[in-house]
N, C-alpha and C positions, 0 to 999 in steps of 0.2 A: 262206586263213586263216593257214596256216603262214608264208607270205611276209610277211604283215602282222606276225606275232609276231616273226619274225626281224628285220624292219626296225625294229621298236620296240626290240628288245634291242640292235641295232647302234647306234641313235641314243643309247640310254642309255649304252652303253659309251663312245662318243665323248665324251658330256657328262662322264662321270666321269673319263675320262683328262684332259680339258681342265681339270677342277677340280683334279686332282692336280698338274698343271703350273703352275697359277696361283700367283702370289706371294701369300703369306698374311701377315696382320698382326693382332695383338691390340691393341686400344686399352685403355690403363689410365689412370686419373686420380688424381693425388696431391693431398694436403692438404685432403681433405674435413674440415669443411664450408666452410672459408674459405681463400682464397689471394689474395694481392695486395691492393692498396688498392681501395676501393670508389669508382667514379666517381659524381659528383653525379647524382642522379635515378634511380639504379639501386638494387636491393636484392639481398641475398645470395640470397634465394629465387628472384628472377627469373633470376639467373645460373644457378642450379642447374636451373631448369625449361628454360631455353634449351638447356643441354647435354643434358639428358635427352631433350628433343624432337628435337634434332639426331641423337642416337644412334639413336633409334627410327625417325626418318624415313629414315635411311640403312640400316636393317635390320641394325644392328650387334648381335651377340648379347650376352648379359649381360656387363656391363663392370664389372670390379673398380674400386672407389673406395677409396683408402687413407687411413685416418682418423688425425687427431691429436686426441685427446680433450680436450686442454687448451683447444682453441679452442671447444669446446662449453661447457666450464666458464667461460671468459672471456665468451662470448656465448651464454647459455643458449637463446635463441630459435632458434639455428642447429641445434639437434637436430632441428628439423622438416625440415631439408635431408637429413639421414640417413634420415629416414622417407620422404621423397619419392623418394630414390634407391632405397630398398628396395621401395617400392610400385611402381616402374617395372620391377621384376624384376632390378635390378642388385645384385650382392653387394658386401660390404665386407671389407677386409683391414686389417692392422696396419701403421701407419707411425710407431709409437711415440707416447707420450702428448704429448711436448713438441717433437717434430721435432728431437731432439738429434742431434748429429754424433758418430758412434762414434769417429772419428779423434781427437776431443778429450775423450772420456769414458773412465772406467775400465770394465772389464767389468761390475762389480757395478752401477754407475750405469746402464749401458745396459740391463742385464737388468731392473732395476726400472722403467725407462721403458717397456719393452715390456709387462711384466706389468700395469702400472697401466692400460694401454689396454684390457685384455681384458674387464673387466666391461661396458663400453660396447658392445663388439663382440658379446658374448654376448646382450646385451639386444636389439640391433638384428637380429641374424642368427638368433636363437632356435636351432633345431636344425640349421641349415645351416652349411656349413664356412666358417670365417673364417680358417683357418690359412695364409694367404699373407702373407708379410712383405716389405715394401719398405723398404730402408735409406734414411733421409733423406740427401739430398745424394749418394746412391749410394755412401756412404762405409762401407767394410766393414772398417776397421781399419788403413788405410794399408798399409805393407809389413811389418807385424809379424805373422809367421805364427802365433805363439803366441796373440796377441790375436784373430786371425781364427778360429783353431780353437776358442778359448774360446767365442765367440758362436755359432759353428756348432754346437758340441756342445749349447749351451743351446737353440737353435732346434730341433734334432733331437729333444731330450728333450721339448719341448712340442708336437711334431707339426707344426712349421712347414715350409713350402717357401718358398724365396726367390724373389721376383718380379723376375727379371732384366730388364734393359733393353738392347735392341739397336738401337733407333731413337730418336733424341733430337736436337732442334734448339733446346734452351733456350727453349721456348715461354713459360715463366714470365716471361722478361725483357721481354715486351711489355705485361704487365698494368699495372704501375705507370706507365710513360710514357703509356699510354692514359688512366688516371685524371687525370694532370696535364694532358693535352691537352684532355680534356673540360672540365676546370675553366677552361681558358683560352679555350674555344670555338674551338680552332684546327683547322678542318676540313682544311686542307692537310696538317698534321702527321698527322692521323688517317689521311688517305689514304696517306701514306708508310708509316705503321705497317701498314696492310692489305697494301700491296704487298710490303714487306720481310718480313712474317710468312710470306707464301707463298714468297718467294724463299728464306727460311731453310729452310722445309719441303722445297723442291726440292733445295737444297744438302745438307741433312742426309740425305735419301734417297740422293742420289748418293754421298756419302761413305761411308755405312754399307753400302750395297750393294757399293761398290767394295772395302771391307775384307772383307766376307763372301766375295766371289768370289776375292780374293787368297788368303785363308786356307783356304777350303774348296771353292772351285770351284763354288759354288752360292749361291742365295738361301736364307737361313734362314727359319724361321717367326718373323718379327720381332715384337718387343714394343715398342710405342710408349709413351713417357712424355708425358703431358699434365698440366695442372693445372686446378683448378676456379676459374679467374679470369675476370674480366669480358671481357677481350679474347679469351681462348680461347673463351668462349661465343659471342661475336660471329662469330668466324672458323670455328668448328667445321663448319658446313655446307659451306663452301668447301673446308676441309681434307679432309673425308671424300670429297667429290666428286673432289678431286685424286687421292687414293690409288686410287679406283675407276678413274679415267681412266688411271692408270699400270698397270692390270691386277691390282690387289690385290683379294682377297676378305677379308672380316673374319671372324675366328675368336675363340674364347675364349682366355683366358690359359692354362687347363688344356691346351687343344689346342696352343697355341704352344709351351709348355714341354715337350712331348713330343719336340721337336727335340733331337738329341744334343748340341747346343751347351750346353743348359741342364742337363746331367746333374749338374753340381756344385750347381746351385740346388735341384733337386727332391730331392736327397739330401744334406742338410747334414753327414751323418756323413763324407762323403768329404773328403779333403784339398782345400783350395780350388784351383780352376782359374781361368782368366780370367773376370772378372766383367763384362767388356765387350769389344766388338770391338777397341777401342783397346788395351786391356791385352793381348789376344791378339796383336795386331800388334807391340807393344813386346817381348813375350816372345820373338818370333821375329826381333826386330831388323829388322823391315820398316819402310820409310819410311811415315809417315802421309800420306794424301791431303790436299792443301791444301783449306781450307774458308774460307768467308767469315765475317768477324767483325763482327756488327752491334752488339755491346754498347757500344762507345764512343759511337756516335750515339744509341742508345737511352737511355743514362744521361744524356746531355746534353739530350735533347729536352724542350721545353716547361718548361724551368726558369725 
């Protein structure tokens, strides 16, 4: 009996050690409830349900969606998307009311845009925590330290943590070309979009892991940025399968940002540190890894 017990404990220990060594990634989704152009024959709710189903089928834990309230104001029916996201057990965070770019706004304007979004978040999240903030365009005030500290002080005062990003391949750039190619019925172009989206995901993972290892000698608990667009929804099952095949397990945003890299995000009272791996590389004057640029062909496709 004792041998069986020790055997079980050994197996559990091996499993937990393997889990601790596994690469970890938190999925986050920006621009709820609407991102990108809508392809003919699809609906915004169908896109949301596709993403929700893909996350559930891949056993991804509760996934933060970052909300722009103005899009609900402009398209009132899309508030049902926020309800569906919440009904699936996924939380919501603040992405400003109008998706404004802090690099181009005054501190007062940006503070107002954050605060204007809060009643909608309170309504949807009720007593649950919605105090994660994602900067639109990942723009945190350019190189103006006073401006950066101004918004960080405001976020700290209101109890926010910043949802940093350490894995990004510009997924949003595939959504509008997809809508154009659907309108033209160009199956060959859509096939290229599918292949290039996965190529970009592979390239982005290579680049970001390379920077993490150069800087810290290890994998971080990565935070992936995605968007609630039609092509993202189409590709999400394949994308999640890809990360699993690369040895990743899915964790929550809260778990990911316990990694020391994000200490400046979870405590905005601190002086700003690097807000991306690229910025950390530049601060140490390290050469950036080469990466593939898909944007020129994406912008020209199906015109």
